[in-house]
Backbone as a printed PyTorch tensor [residue, N CA C, xyz], in Angstrom:
tensor([[[-12.7680,   9.5980,  -2.2120],
         [-14.1660,   9.2910,  -2.3950],
         [-14.7080,   8.5630,  -1.1790]],

        [[-13.9040,   7.6440,  -0.6410],
         [-14.3600,   6.8850,   0.5260],
         [-14.5570,   7.8120,   1.7180]],

        [[-13.5880,   8.6900,   1.9520],
         [-13.7070,   9.6200,   3.0820],
         [-14.9120,  10.5270,   2.9220]],

        [[-15.1570,  10.9810,   1.7130],
         [-16.3150,  11.8420,   1.4640],
         [-17.6210,  11.0830,   1.6980]],

        [[-17.6770,   9.8270,   1.2760],
         [-18.8840,   9.0150,   1.4930],
         [-19.1370,   8.7960,   2.9800]],

        [[-18.0760,   8.5730,   3.7290],
         [-18.2120,   8.3830,   5.1820],
         [-18.7440,   9.6630,   5.8200]],

        [[-18.1970,  10.7880,   5.3920],
         [-18.6460,  12.0800,   5.9200],
         [-20.1150,  12.3160,   5.6030]],

        [[-20.4960,  12.0750,   4.3610],
         [-21.8820,  12.3030,   3.9620],
         [-22.8480,  11.3480,   4.6560]],

        [[-22.3870,  10.1340,   4.9320],
         [-23.2430,   9.1560,   5.6150],
         [-23.3140,   9.4110,   7.1140]],

        [[-22.4460,  10.3040,   7.5900],
         [-22.4040,  10.6590,   9.0120],
         [-22.2430,   9.4260,   9.8890]],

        [[-21.3060,   8.5750,   9.4850],
         [-21.0100,   7.3780,  10.2700],
         [-19.5800,   7.4560,  10.7840]],

        [[-19.2980,   6.6730,  11.8040],
         [-17.9570,   6.5980,  12.3610],
         [-17.4170,   5.2030,  12.0820]],

        [[-16.2920,   5.1620,  11.4040],
         [-15.6560,   3.8880,  11.0810],
         [-14.1540,   4.0220,  11.2360]],

        [[-13.4920,   2.9000,  11.3770],
         [-12.0340,   2.8960,  11.3400],
         [-11.6420,   2.6560,   9.8840]],

        [[-10.9640,   3.5990,   9.3020],
         [-10.5820,   3.5240,   7.9010],
         [ -9.1590,   2.9880,   7.8040]],

        [[ -9.0120,   1.8390,   7.1750],
         [ -7.6930,   1.2490,   6.9680],
         [ -7.3020,   1.4440,   5.5180]],

        [[ -6.0810,   1.8890,   5.3010],
         [ -5.5860,   2.1120,   3.9510],
         [ -4.3850,   1.2080,   3.7230]],

        [[ -4.2980,   0.6450,   2.5560],
         [ -3.2200,  -0.2730,   2.2200],
         [ -2.5420,   0.2150,   0.9460]],

        [[ -1.2920,   0.6360,   1.0580],
         [ -0.6220,   1.1000,  -0.1690],
         [ -0.3430,  -0.0700,  -1.1010]],

        [[ -0.7170,   0.0670,  -2.3200],
         [ -0.4580,  -0.9710,  -3.3000],
         [  0.8490,  -0.6670,  -4.0100]],

        [[  0.8730,   0.3140,  -4.8290],
         [  2.1090,   0.7580,  -5.4770],
         [  2.2170,   2.2470,  -5.2690]],

        [[  3.2430,   2.6850,  -4.5920],
         [  3.5050,   4.1070,  -4.4340],
         [  4.5310,   4.4940,  -5.4840]],

        [[  4.3270,   5.6090,  -6.1260],
         [  5.2540,   6.0780,  -7.1490],
         [  6.4550,   6.7000,  -6.4560]],

        [[  7.4450,   5.8860,  -6.1370],
         [  8.5800,   6.3130,  -5.3250],
         [  9.3670,   7.4590,  -5.9360]],

        [[  9.3880,   7.5660,  -7.2300],
         [ 10.1820,   8.6140,  -7.8690],
         [  9.3220,   9.7140,  -8.4720]],

        [[  8.0650,   9.7210,  -8.1520],
         [  7.1400,  10.6740,  -8.7590],
         [  6.6880,  11.7060,  -7.7160]],

        [[  6.0580,  12.7650,  -8.1540],
         [  5.6020,  13.8160,  -7.2330],
         [  4.7040,  13.3170,  -6.1040]],

        [[  3.9410,  12.2640,  -6.3270],
         [  3.0650,  11.7480,  -5.2780],
         [  3.8610,  11.4130,  -4.0310]],

        [[  5.0020,  10.7780,  -4.1880],
         [  5.8290,  10.4240,  -3.0380],
         [  6.4150,  11.6690,  -2.3910]],

        [[  6.7910,  12.6230,  -3.1870],
         [  7.3670,  13.8580,  -2.6540],
         [  6.3430,  14.5890,  -1.7900]],

        [[  5.0810,  14.5090,  -2.1680],
         [  4.0250,  15.1900,  -1.4250],
         [  3.6290,  14.4600,  -0.1460]],

        [[  4.0520,  13.2170,   0.0080],
         [  3.7080,  12.4320,   1.2010],
         [  4.4450,  12.9920,   2.4090]],

        [[  3.7240,  13.3340,   3.4260],
         [  4.3000,  13.9060,   4.6350],
         [  4.3770,  12.8360,   5.7220]],

        [[  5.3730,  12.9410,   6.5830],
         [  5.5060,  11.9730,   7.6640],
         [  4.2690,  11.9320,   8.5450]],

        [[  3.6130,  13.0710,   8.7320],
         [  2.3840,  13.0870,   9.5230],
         [  1.2950,  12.2190,   8.9100]],

        [[  1.3550,  12.0430,   7.5840],
         [  0.3580,  11.2190,   6.9020],
         [  0.4830,   9.7470,   7.2670]],

        [[  1.6690,   9.3300,   7.6650],
         [  1.8860,   7.9050,   7.9420],
         [  2.3470,   7.6210,   9.3620]],

        [[  2.4010,   8.6420,  10.2260],
         [  2.9350,   8.4320,  11.5700],
         [  2.0770,   7.4760,  12.3990]],

        [[  0.8070,   7.3810,  12.1280],
         [ -0.0620,   6.4820,  12.8810],
         [ -0.2140,   5.1210,  12.2030]],

        [[  0.5750,   4.8900,  11.1700],
         [  0.4600,   3.6310,  10.4190],
         [  0.8940,   2.4450,  11.2660]],

        [[  0.2990,   1.3230,  11.0060],
         [  0.7140,   0.0870,  11.6430],
         [  0.5940,  -1.0390,  10.6430]],

        [[  1.2830,  -2.1160,  10.9330],
         [  1.3080,  -3.2350,  10.0000],
         [  0.2730,  -4.2810,  10.3920]],

        [[ -0.3480,  -4.8330,   9.4010],
         [ -1.2640,  -5.9470,   9.5940],
         [ -0.5990,  -7.1950,   9.0310]],

        [[ -0.7150,  -8.2840,   9.7290],
         [ -0.1380,  -9.5310,   9.2540],
         [ -0.9220, -10.0390,   8.0480]],

        [[ -0.1850, -10.4860,   7.0360],
         [ -0.8120, -11.0780,   5.8580],
         [ -0.3990, -12.5480,   5.7030]],

        [[  0.1060, -13.1150,   6.7820],
         [  0.6020, -14.4900,   6.7160],
         [ -0.4350, -15.4720,   6.1910]],

        [[ -1.6880, -15.2710,   6.5420],
         [ -2.7170, -16.2220,   6.1120],
         [ -3.0280, -16.1230,   4.6220]],

        [[ -2.6290, -15.0070,   4.0050],
         [ -2.8890, -14.8180,   2.5800],
         [ -1.6090, -14.5220,   1.7910]],

        [[ -0.4580, -14.8020,   2.3960],
         [  0.8220, -14.4650,   1.7620],
         [  0.9760, -15.1070,   0.3780]],

        [[  0.5850, -16.3570,   0.2370],
         [  0.7310, -17.0230,  -1.0600],
         [ -0.1540, -16.3650,  -2.1140]],

        [[ -1.3620, -15.9950,  -1.7590],
         [ -2.2430, -15.2900,  -2.7050],
         [ -1.6540, -13.9310,  -3.0740]],

        [[ -1.0690, -13.2520,  -2.1090],
         [ -0.4310, -11.9700,  -2.3750],
         [  0.7230, -12.1570,  -3.3610]],

        [[  1.5430, -13.1690,  -3.1450],
         [  2.6640, -13.4510,  -4.0430],
         [  2.1720, -13.7240,  -5.4660]],

        [[  1.1070, -14.4960,  -5.5870],
         [  0.5560, -14.8100,  -6.9060],
         [  0.0140, -13.5570,  -7.5870]],

        [[ -0.6420, -12.7040,  -6.8250],
         [ -1.1910, -11.4730,  -7.3950],
         [ -0.0760, -10.5670,  -7.8960]],

        [[  0.9840, -10.4420,  -7.1340],
         [  2.1120,  -9.6080,  -7.5440],
         [  2.7740, -10.1970,  -8.7790]],

        [[  2.9460, -11.5070,  -8.8040],
         [  3.5910, -12.1670,  -9.9390],
         [  2.7850, -12.0260, -11.2310]],

        [[  1.4980, -11.7280, -11.1120],
         [  0.6400, -11.5810, -12.2960],
         [  0.9080, -10.2820, -13.0540]],

        [[  1.7410,  -9.4060, -12.4940],
         [  2.0140,  -8.1060, -13.1200],
         [  3.5180,  -7.8840, -13.2890]],

        [[  4.1800,  -8.7370, -14.0730],
         [  5.6410,  -8.6350, -14.2040],
         [  6.1240,  -7.3260, -14.8270]],

        [[  5.3380,  -6.7280, -15.7170],
         [  5.8010,  -5.4800, -16.3330],
         [  5.8830,  -4.3440, -15.3090]],

        [[  4.9860,  -4.3160, -14.3490],
         [  5.0250,  -3.2840, -13.3180],
         [  6.1800,  -3.5220, -12.3460]],

        [[  6.4780,  -4.7820, -12.0700],
         [  7.5450,  -5.1160, -11.1290],
         [  8.8930,  -4.6370, -11.6540]],

        [[  9.0890,  -4.6810, -12.9660],
         [ 10.3620,  -4.2710, -13.5690],
         [ 10.6890,  -2.8110, -13.2780]],

        [[  9.6990,  -1.9840, -13.0680],
         [  9.9300,  -0.5500, -12.8870],
         [ 10.1970,  -0.1620, -11.4330]],

        [[ 10.0950,  -1.0930, -10.5160],
         [ 10.2620,  -0.7720,  -9.0960],
         [ 11.7270,  -0.6170,  -8.7220]],

        [[ 12.0050,   0.1930,  -7.7030],
         [ 13.3760,   0.3460,  -7.2390],
         [ 13.9500,  -0.9810,  -6.7510]],

        [[ 15.2520,  -1.1140,  -6.8440],
         [ 15.9310,  -2.3260,  -6.4070],
         [ 15.5940,  -2.6450,  -4.9510]],

        [[ 15.2420,  -3.8680,  -4.6740],
         [ 14.9400,  -4.3130,  -3.3150],
         [ 13.5240,  -4.0670,  -2.8510]],

        [[ 12.7720,  -3.2350,  -3.5780],
         [ 11.4250,  -2.9150,  -3.1310],
         [ 10.5270,  -4.1430,  -3.1000]],

        [[ 10.5690,  -4.9340,  -4.1500],
         [  9.6520,  -6.0790,  -4.2320],
         [  9.9090,  -7.0660,  -3.0980]],

        [[ 11.1580,  -7.2390,  -2.6950],
         [ 11.4500,  -8.1250,  -1.5610],
         [ 10.8200,  -7.6230,  -0.2800]],

        [[ 10.8570,  -6.3120,  -0.0670],
         [ 10.2080,  -5.7590,   1.1160],
         [  8.6990,  -5.9270,   1.0210]],

        [[  8.1640,  -5.7260,  -0.1780],
         [  6.7220,  -5.8460,  -0.3670],
         [  6.2660,  -7.2830,  -0.1390]],

        [[  7.1290,  -8.2430,  -0.4760],
         [  6.8140,  -9.6570,  -0.2710],
         [  7.2410, -10.1430,   1.1040]],

        [[  7.7020,  -9.2240,   1.9420],
         [  8.1770,  -9.5670,   3.2890],
         [  9.3620, -10.5060,   3.2740]],

        [[ 10.2490, -10.3500,   2.2840],
         [ 11.4310, -11.2010,   2.1730],
         [ 12.6590, -10.5610,   2.7870]],

        [[ 12.5840,  -9.3070,   3.1720],
         [ 13.7460,  -8.6560,   3.7690],
         [ 13.3740,  -7.9300,   5.0310]]])
C-alpha cells in the first residue's frame, strides 16, 4: 500500500522497511529472495533499545513460537 501511494503521489522518497516478525517456517519466508534483501543495511537502535525490549516483552505468547535463538538476535544479544 505504501509503495502504491508513493507511486500515485509521484514523489521520490527513500523507503525504509523494518521486519517485525518474519514467519520463518511459513511460505512467506520461502518466497523471500536474496535479491529482496541484498541492499539491506542495519540501523542502530541503541537510543531506543530499552523501549524495544519492553515492546517485545509485552507479547510473550508470540515469543514462545519463535525459533531457538531468534529472540536473542532480535534483541541484539548475540
